[in-house]
KOLZA-361602 format. One record per atom (N, C-alpha, C, O, CB): x negated, z negated, y negated. Coordinates in steps of 0.001 Angstrom, whole numbers, plus 500000, padded with zeros to 6 digits. Each point is the difference from the previous one (the first is absolute). Last residue first. Glycine has a CB too. Example, Ala and Ser with C-alpha at 12.3 -4.5 7.8 and 13.67 -1.06 7.14 Angstrom:
// residues 2
487150492920502250499180499940498810500770499270498910499491499831498892499325502314501736500894497925505092500890500000498810499100500000498800498964499335500019502928499419501154
// end
This chain:
// residues 298
617865608202434724499500498683500404500329498919498969499647498836500192498517502305501058503780503903500724499721499263498775499618498573500394500714499353500766500905502090497864498800503898503742499891498555500128499729499408498611499246500567499209499896499633503196501969504234497761500213499811501437499999498488500292500821499495500765498067502765499790502316500574494556499265499031500838500336500099501479501133500301500377498816498198497672499930505695498285500873498885500372499235499048500914499036500410500647503025501054499138497390502995496285499471499226501132500932498822500256500663499505499088496939501178500379502884504652498077500132498540499999499250499388501189499682500677500978502561499528497876498549504552500152499306499495498810500051498475499914499624499421498981500935502712499843501601500450504711498546500224500043499227499488498796498781499846500060501728502111501285504075496744501283499654500198498588498487500156499886499287499006499861502732499645499368500156500447504925500899501006499426499731500289498520500629500871499400501067498389502245495651497588501099500309501116500911500880501086499392499929501153500425499862497232501407496445498483495637501434499935500281500407501209500846499651501129499656500766497611498174494618499181502368500780500964499229501459499886500407500309499837501181497708501726498625499335493984500808499857501368500493500789500937499093500800499558499176498896499625503208497997495270497951500929501022499502499750501332500702498963500212500628501145498623497138498960495444502486499588501281500573501079501006499601501184499790500264497553499122501723499570496175495539500979500817500723499297501164500692498833500296499743502966499065498603495894496929499379501377499781499549501017500729500860501088499486500258498045500225497447495554498152502619500877501078500455501430499665499597500538498963500391497922501581501559496747497851495664501231499585500671500841501218500385500270500866499167499702496969499544495833501890498672499769500072501447501250499653500811499961499962501230497655499449498348503046502471495657498687499399500268499755500111501506499920501117500511500257497258497491504045503056501957499678499475498675498757499144500170500043498955500649502403501073498556499766504273503911499308498732499770499993499638498516499949500865499125498621499568502891503785502970502137500001499701498565499407498607499803500491499022500563501554502458499030497643502615504440500084498589499640499964499864498491499208500662499329499683498664502828503004504974501004498855499450499292500287498566499585501152499599499837498213502693499352502350502358504211500227498664499442498739499464499324498886500306500425502835499263501352498686505741498373499858498902500945500337498658499337499874499863498783498364501450502449501559503050496536501240499815500747499957498806500939501043499567500488499309502865499357496658497536495606500223500978501062501292499670500746500724499076499628496781501286500606500634498649494467500537499430501241500277501116501005500614501013499668500405497058499048497467502449496594498950499905501016500496499432501343499227499934500955499151499772497178504455500794497893499495501309500431499027499908501159499976500877500863500329499911496829503640495536501652498755500378499307499434501296500580500167500273501189499346497294498339505772501013500475498831500202500857498775500359499157500018500992499272501485499756502615502926496110496710499425501354499929498730500093500845499221499050500078501738501240497610502547496047503966499215500277498792499509501445499979499966500663501037499331496932498891504110498204502380499662501411500154499376500454498685500574499794498931501317500623502757497868494338499859500734501025499269499549501403500391498836500212500339501444498185497772498614496700503357500323501165500829500776501089499293500857500639500609499135497838501273498000497165496600501439500034500257500444501301500679501192500289500098499122498229497919495153500663500734500367498790500728501488499985500372500405499363500972497768499421497822500098504698498463499568500146501399500385498779500829500366500136501168497730501307498075502893498501496100500702501128500627499648500130501479500880500212500835499134500962496959497727495569499492501396499647500251500712501099500782500712499724500965499307498915496933495444502057500530500138499125501168501465499729500362500368500060501173497452498893498208499958503578496869500752500714501039500355499108501187500716500425500907498129501661498393498501496394496945501282500436499451500886500677501055501225499989499884497653500289497897496556498399503148500950498881500035501383500408499493501007499480500482497080498946499191498905505384502520499806499042498913501105498938500046501033500182500645497852501605497929499192501019505887500852500101498821499622498946498945499241499071500275502612501827501180496097502093503108499938498745499253500765500160498696499795500965499263497969498455501769502270502993504098500140500228498570500012498638499312500807499134500339500480503048500021497127500290504769500500498908499171500042500399498536499248500863499545499847497497502097500866503664503963499579500162498611500567498842499176501021499421500369498881503116499881499245496626504974500943500620499076499361500154498619499172499188499589502763499825501697495888498820502378500141501409500379501007500734499110500120501222500075499303498152502278499598495842497411498953500814499370500100501485500331499387500829499328499162497179500756504277497668500935500476501269499440498906500902499437500309500858499173501769497959500317497775496513502297500690500769501035500416501379499543500624500745500756500164497133500168497083498888496238499059500293501086500648500775501137499303500576500836499462497363498564503699500348496772499288501258499729499033500373501117499695501179500177500515498345497395502169496270502311500808501117500495499258501328499838500131500891500839501958497835498583494839496906500986501065500482499122500715501214500596499453500704500849499263498435497180499033497032505124499617501172499209501153500423499095501163499838500372497265500909501456500035494352500413501108500949499883499578501141499076499607499768498856502107498388501531495668497871500604499791501113500930501153501004499986499995500968500759498663497494500662501193497526495834498665500595499828499796501224500889499182500865499687499943496875499728504761499348500721500080501079499010498663500697499771499953501125499504501895497632499413498673497321503862500256501270500676500116501161499012499758501149500369501399497592501451497789496226497954499292501050499260500245501386500587499180500904499838499084497419499559502683496817502050500887500424498912499352501080499133500146500005498778500885497712501221497354500252504191499311499673498736500815500400498769499532499908498865498292500384502319503764500641503214499749498558499982499350499551498691500229498887499529499535501170502958500869504569498248501290499338499814499798498489499876500567499359499116500594502477502184495113500751499768500369500185498598501333499326499691500180499425498927498560502743501041499861497802504481499078499179499199500318500125498512499974499008499272498242501280502479504076502454501306500488498622500045499105499073499176500486499063499367500484501371502911497757504074498362501095499878499030500507498566499941500314499487498926500333502903501494496160498648502832499390499994498667501070499848498918499804499286499016498315502160501835503337499000503583499267498729499858499378499886498612500031498934499386499492501060503083502610504053498720500956498930499725499305498649499835500408499189499169501320502080502114495322502925497458500774499621501186500980498898499619499909499427498915498174501206502627499986503228495017499851498615500459500848499790501253501100500539500116498463498663497513498015505241499094501052499316500751499625498593500465498829499621500042501918502608500680496740501529497000500917499360499050500935499009500683500731499273499327499153502773499263496941500770503748499256499015499218500888499241499012499627498930499520498361502514500719503716502226502374499749498816500830499342498885499192500336498827500159499438502656501848502854501912494959499051500113501101499888498687500775500490498952499579498250502778499120504542501363497687499786498631500481499199500058501290500454500554501002501703498644497931499633504575498473498706499526499489499691498573500450499018499412499550501271502085498475502923501252504964499835500367498592498616499594499533498998500414500583503472499329499003497695498199504521501311500536499622499949500296498513499850499086499190501372499614502644495008500216502529500359500192498600501414500549499884500411500852500789497180499541498638500238498436504764498975499520499079500401500102498533499394499358499141498942501304502545503814498855503565500283500643498718499070499399498959500083498810499696502349501614500929497073500127504924499879499127498834500358500822498767499476501096499797498718497472501316502074501635504768500280500561498682499874498925498936500481498880500166501045502824500858497613499878504735499948499011498923500243500699498678499738501194499853498657497359501452502096503763502847499726498673500566499812498923498940500055498814500324498902502323501605503642503860498957499320499234498956499784498588500528500965499294500293500077502105497838499168503076505101500852499075499263499167499297498932498771500072500014502721499598502010498569504980501779499360499010499122501043499073499403501198500283500018496961501340499454500445502807504335501020499085499487499309498900499197498873499616500311502671500875501657495914504179498264500270498777500756501215499261499451500276500056498801497289499765501725500050504225497653500250500268501414500325498781500845499959500073501228498548501813498502500783498873495345498727499833500711500168500167501510499021499955500746500214498503497440504498501751498921499109501062499535498637499936500683499303501008500115501885498971497693501951496600503037500468501268500565499059501138499626499660500840500833502707498335499060496839496639498120499655500018501419500401501299500668499229500577500766501025496964499277501073501740495525498552500233500068499537500077501453499192500854500363500504497954497439504753499979501420499787501436499775498514500360499997499623501078500460502501498988498217499118495387501686500459500731501194499709501485499855499525500646500935502278497646499445497336499007495893499038499717501073500363500749501281499129500547500678500445497194498317503432502475497371498777500742499689498968499804501108499347500958500413501105498789497116503450497714502654500248501387500404498786500871499722499686500901500779502755498791498771497363495855499014500122500030501468500140501439500490499318500430500930501758497284499048499089501444495433498625500069500495499990499997501533499135500619500619500037498201497296504575502849498505499852499119501154498590500166500563499664501039500569502826499104499957499847500681494343499098500469501057499934498967501122499782498815499749498865502493498563503790498257497406500724500552501136499135500528501123500519500480501007501214500068497408496336499281496555501062499171500550500636500703501201500149501222500004500279497763497716494717502732501359501211499809499209500940499027500697499812499652501166499954502664497894494743497532501605501178500814500295501177499648499098499997498986499302499226501197503055495279499150499497500743499824498754501196500941500086499835501211500142498069498145498489498578498367505269500974500987499556500581499583498648500415498855499819500129501731502583495187498585501572500621499505498776500864501114499437499575501153499919498491497261499599500023500260505776500180500918498884500511499235498777500615498940500123499852502963501481496945497447503735500740499483498853500030501006498861499043500741499773500316496944500887500350502324505166499257500233498770500885499561498838501221499926500137497464502020500885500882497690504944500626499865498691499056500382498867498778500000500148502652498201500790499957501744504847498970500341499031500646499999498620501121500484499844497573500904501860502752495753503058500201501092499061498731500279499191499061499205499982503372500197499892498314496975503352500168501249500756500169501214499091500143501121500489500889497553501344496596497351496027500673499752501283500120501328500746498992500623500331502305497393498711496745503316497113500767498793499732500867499718501219501065500595500165498938499833497320495611502828500490500763499624501187500659498654499744499327499021499679499103502270501845500279502411494567499580498802500730500881499759501214501193500303499987497957498715497883499044505204498571501106499479500797499493498834500843498961500096500654502162502184499404496621499044495107500053500381501410501216499379500672500562499013499525496936501182500530501160499187495212499499501333500322500096500414501463499640501126500344498868498548497780504808497273498624498828499751500840499537501329500582500828500815500407499956496826500149502619502732496317499277498821499532498785499671500853498927499701499475503210499445499642500823505481499344499532499244501160499143498846499513499082500193499204500976501868502267504043500325495618498580500036500333499700499125501205500704499030500280498757501400497323504458501967498716499859499423501333498534500134500399499424501086499936502994499485500712501360500054494874498618499902500478500014499377501385500732499043500253498367500742497381504930501528500305499131500357498870498527499919500372499169500708499432502582498462499006503075501738504059498761499279500289498995500414498935499451501100500053501015498791502473505177500305497737498736500524499480498860499055500354500030498816499662501186502330498452504024500468503966499216498952499348498676500612499547499655501120500375501431497045501041504189503132500732498785500499499352499307498840499296500611499302499190500409503005500504502483497832504796499717499565498634498709500637499505499053500193500763502143497633499657503086502708503527498610500304499660499787499652498534500813500346499143499055501509502603503883495791501595499741500950498906498507500210499786499222499046500040502915500250498874500285499544505894499419499350498829499672501018498917499537501102500296499533497103501177504461501090503005499146500945499279499533499357498700500800499491499215500420502489501801499827494860503184500716500846499040499008500942499331498792499764499986502947498432499618499034498139504887499077500916499346500809500888499064500971500621500432497418499341501547502348494843500395500516501303499588498909500816499312499225499473499202503077499541500551497756496235501946499613501013500973500523501387499682500059500858500881499892497356500783500288497562495771501164500275500850499709501061501050500876500371500781500590499006497318495252499430498705500298498770500755501191500180500930500094499346501039498988499315497072499767504893498978498951499798501006500290498775500866499844500037501221498498501035497232504464499875497826500211500963501088499012499735501134500371499992501174500467501727497176498478495793497861501219499539500657500381500935501144500410499549501069500360499415496776495589502092499323499631498960500959501229499421500703499884499476501107498115499986497486502571503828497966499472500550501247499654498913501013500227500172501198498891501754497505504831497336497679498531500082500005499495500448501364500589499680501032499291498510497228504887503189499381499444499020500939498492500171500052499504501126500042502626498862501327500998502898496180500302498643499588499439498908500881500291498823499790501704502108499254497154503818501655501441499741500106500333498534499733500833499406500684499341502460500969495069498257498521500631501238500460501469499671500239500326499134500812497509501769500262497478496672496322501403500041500388500428501404500420499655500988499352500790497119499084494689498862501644500662501196499487501435500042500520500256499726501173497534501519498719498640495486501147501194499623499235500712501201499388500943499827499228497968498001500288498153501869505301499772500002498558501327499722499310501057500008500631497003501628499578500343499675504708499952498613499542499592499987498525498865499671499652500548499496502689500808504977499587501300499413500310500041498540499569501041499517499555499223502064502377496436501696495374500140499410501333501394499427500216500679499626499044496883499858500948501539504758496666499843498545500043500206499445501395500792500552500763499971499343496887497250504860500879501253499554500598499878498493500145499158499538500771501255502679500477496963501289495171500006498954501012501414499822500543500986500155499279497066498694499599498425504785497990501317499577500446499847498946501089499050500035500783501927502225498639495730499147496100500229500136501433501443499600500317500679499397499169496868500134501324498614501595495185501412499891500374500136500220501515499557501019500531501180499796497158494468497609501063500956500734499177501428499765500445500315498957500574497951502755499013497897497829504001499821499715498572500968500854499197500144501194500263497420498218500090501525500629504498501043499073499581499845499568498546500575498997499578499576500221502771496765503683499988501306500618500249501151499142499475501101500501499769497932500607502249496430497371497923500236500995498954501377500641500137500624500372499006496919500063500897500859496594503439500457499295498803500309500975498869500939499786499234497699498226501441499414503644503304501426499693500162500542499288498757501119500274499567498568499564502937495711501063497681500736501262499926501501499774500086500779500635499289497274500532501736499058495155499568500009500431498603500771501311499824500698500186499003497095498668500663501512499483504724500954499170499254500097500468498557501100500104499457498390497945502035497323504024501295501354500317500455501039499255499158500996500575499560498132499812502776496333498590496954500346501306499441501417500412500385500738500545499179496849500102500905500582495456501798500298499788498585500440501303499344500923500018499185497412498102500741502573501826505215498836499713499163500453499734498563501155500227499638497374501216501843504436497617503142499694500950498921498782499565499198499743498810499820502677501777500052498319498265505432500316499466498672499625500992498905498933500609500068500716497068500800501524502993504281499014500531499058500361499506498601500724500683499276498864501382502172502945496389502173498805500408500753498893500516499093498816499871500313502653500683501607502986496324497928499194500707498993498666500360500649499019499264499893502099499495498153503896500434504271498608499567499925499236500847498984500069501229500015500024498012502387505178499636497424499099501063500418498575499501499830499639499488498940502029502321500415504127496684500349498569499671500056499206501219500448500498500857500730500039496731499778504702500578497432499160501092500515498542499563499965499538499416499020502122502331500185501804495248499610500885501039500531499217501200500537500551500816500739501205498445497643497773495021500355499327501287500160500962501002500630500654499703501000497101499147499235503862496963496648499680500345501388499382501390500056500396500899499258501487497645501579497590498545494562500996500640500858499523500252501416498804499939500286502095501096497695496555497122498154501013499045500463500963500585501019500697499253500687499119499645497126496506503379499682499540499245501174501060499060500569499818499465501094497896500678497979503899504341498403498936499042499690499700499170501243500534500268501077500166499641496485502741503437502290498865500695499404498902499050499522499028500432499382502544501362499941502610497430503319500046499637498584498896500671499189499961499859498778501042497968501882499407502807504053501328500310499478500130499675498519500829500587499305500091498985502954494269501844499684500952498926500276501345500350499362500070500874499136498056497407500969496964504278501874501013499880498966500961498886500408500153499698501183499641502769498191494733498686501961501375499601500325500877500063498762499564499682498894499589498835502944496203502888498224500150499714501426501407499601500397500338500036501183497314499281498817499435500043495177500275501162500843500138499568501454499257499138500470499491502354497932501798496136496426499535499814501373500463501173500861501192500298500077498862497185499645499018501121494765500656500922500918499411499775501396498787500087500190501623501633497950499997495248497074499206500324501183500850500854500930501106499616500381497546498237499413501350501174494484500648499979501319499000500322501095498999500680499775503170499995499178498834498076495436498913500137500961500605499815501385500609498969500286497629500178498057503873502360496464500010499323501300498685500201500735499312501008499832503162499297500291500338500160494757498723500209500690500014499160501270500228498791499953498532501673497858505222501924498639499486498863500763498649500390500614499740501173500271502629497997500227501121502458495018499141500308501148499523498710500660499896498954499359499371503197499545505431497605498474498591500303499723499249500371501276500490499796501110499581498636496938504640500036501385499789501448499967498538500390499764499677501187499966502649499036499193499384495240500724500082500496501381499623501470500070499479500461501016502309497863499480498632499682495303498759499562500642499963500457501451498936500341500517500958497673497953503996502920499111498893500712499353498667499624500644499139500857500196502162499210497649502788497771503500499935501392500460498850500796499397499508500940500624502929498956499665498069495479498307499713500150501434499970501463500435499033500406500643502033497378499743499834499990495157499028501084500201499691500232501473499133500812500321499888498648497459503987497094500550500524501283499513499030501160500233500403501163499954500886497574498332497706496634502573500731500627501116500577501353499576500308500839500846500253496877500076497215499271496000499154501006500665500696500643501198499570501059500456498424497662498801503813497581498189500254501310499399499196501110500676500384501169499959500094497683497879499260497096505108500788499992498766500285501404499497500449500858500759498548496948498670497221502425503926500712498763499707500760500131498684499490500551499024498771498128502236499088504280503066500471500032498622500936498823499764500904499740500795498870502780499127495933498595503578501351499468499913500404499956498527499290499424499175500399499202502954496450504215501166500407499421498719501452499527500049500877500717500483497486500778498337497867499395504888501464500041499929500431499355498680500315498810499972499911501100502582495098501757500568500556499829498659501523500151500044500519501035500417497337499840498552499870497827505731499612500766498833500762499678498740500720499005499912498668502730501635500837498457504399499658499137498870499685500860498788499714501191500119499400497028501437503845502187503434499198500606498939499708498960498925500860499191499651500158503078500814501856497129503408498620500125500477499051500549498933498792500090500222502116500257502066503903499149496891499360498698500241498538500091500424499209499124499651503015500043500975499737504809496327500349499417501298499273498677500207498972499757499368501416502541501566501042499717494237498843499962500889500429499319501293500617498936499967497740500997498078504215502555497319499983499251501251498656500119500718499426501084500107503034499281500085498726499808494450499615500893501096499786499238501280499140499122500070499817502410498298501799496198497431499781501375499532499520500936501100499151500861499767500327498207498006503724495978501299498713500563500428499961501498499726501018500608499669498774497618502106502879497446495611500128501177500852498642500541500385499057499929499212503112500609499706500812494930498670498717500551500456500285501205500895500899499954500839497966497758499033503826498188497596499894501412499609498605500540500301499133500061499128502586499572499071499710495737502474500651500901500957499712501466499721500041500833500905501736497473499362495316496852498967500772501018499295500556500986501022499332500326500981499239499422496930497982496599502634501308499465499614500773500958499098500536499618498960498520498089501238496534502615502175500104500155498546501325499487499451500209499953498788498292502015501382500511497826504554498815499480499321500155500006498492499599499053499325499030501744502570504816501081500852499902498556500166498835499405499220500138498954499365500887501300502876499508504421497798501132499388499296499942498476500088500258499299499022501131502735501469495497500488501993499668499965498576501130499371499190499741499265499047498836502780501247502126498678504297498999498955499808499645499863498515499862498888499490499229501556502825503833503045498943500636498691500205499026498858499725500356499010499360501161502021502346496830503397498176500905499762498876500626498609500113500063499261499019500414503216500816496885498926503749499169499743498817500856499712498767499691499106499212498531502379501749503846499837503105499457498633500101499228499639498737500111498887499486499741501337503018501596504185497907501118499106499655499560498541500081500384499184499162501264502521501697495365501588500565500103500037498534501121499076499536499884499347498963499246503027500999498635496180504535500678501215499555500021499976498475499740498968499383501700501162502739494743497341500981501134499942499073500659501374499880499314501022499986499569497105498742497210501170503936500984499048500492501222499874499127501027499482500440497129499320500578496856502547497129500713500398501214500975498902500425499759498811499790498268502592500928500828498866494093499249499808501236500844500422501202501219500134499893497492497973499046501192503252495563500808499654501162499127499895501233499275500935500341502707500203498645497182498267495668499319500589501152500778499539501234499879498853500431497802501179498405504110500446495828499866499316501290499148500795500968500144501216500126502078497735499518498945500635494942499233500886500883499677499304501322498949499376500144500071501776497844505026498521498193499137499132500800499242500876500982500605500566500910500978497451498857500878502986495267499691500468501351499054499015500683498922499701499488501397502704499793503590496748496629498749500709500228499828500342501461500956499981500776498040498852497282503693497190498918500219501444500106498650500685500181499091499805499192503004500067499367500673494983501092498807500675500494500316501473500221500916500341500749498256497527500341
// end
């Protein structure tokens, strides 16, 4: 079995849990996920199976679409609803729709973020959440990320228990912390804030509508028809340029040979296909500008 299982991760599972569960259901060990989702988060989590595990870094590198709820009035140590409150402030004057829209514009495009202490970012070979659990505070690296689109989903701020909240949809690059974005939006509006809910609606070209829950997947497994819902490897690579070859050239690409560079090939990695089958991912040779070499061969 080789391809992409479009999983809809439900709350309560870690990404590692999902890989372990899928291995048991599909009776195969070679499975990898394409971007960590916290247990409290639900959404699109493509699982790469068999030869498709070779494209994990390429699929992980795609844009993501999230829907998040920003709650004003308190920040937490984890920047989401699961953490202990570290700062509170009464929202005496809830921001208007116009206020929020103006602030959202400030966070469109290239922005910088300081990753939360409760995150998997490594500093000196140790993950930040390990420092946090040990009660250590370390200097965190500033990261550049890209917010390609950010919009307000509900037109007004709603009262939610003791907080005021509003929902946003974000299209962003790999490595964007939506928790941190919510905190920073709150700061810009003059209030401590945290992310109270998050849903990943899309990874690359794989959308919520393409996905299946574990219960639904189990039904296909029981009916011996799980291959019906496995997406081809090409579905994880639409963001890369592609080159279709003739049958005479198939052997060379399948065996990862270093080959002359076609004139129309750019400097970016590209997919090599025979008909609809992905054979390899190639790039320009780093020391031979007139050649191309393989990154992955399937």
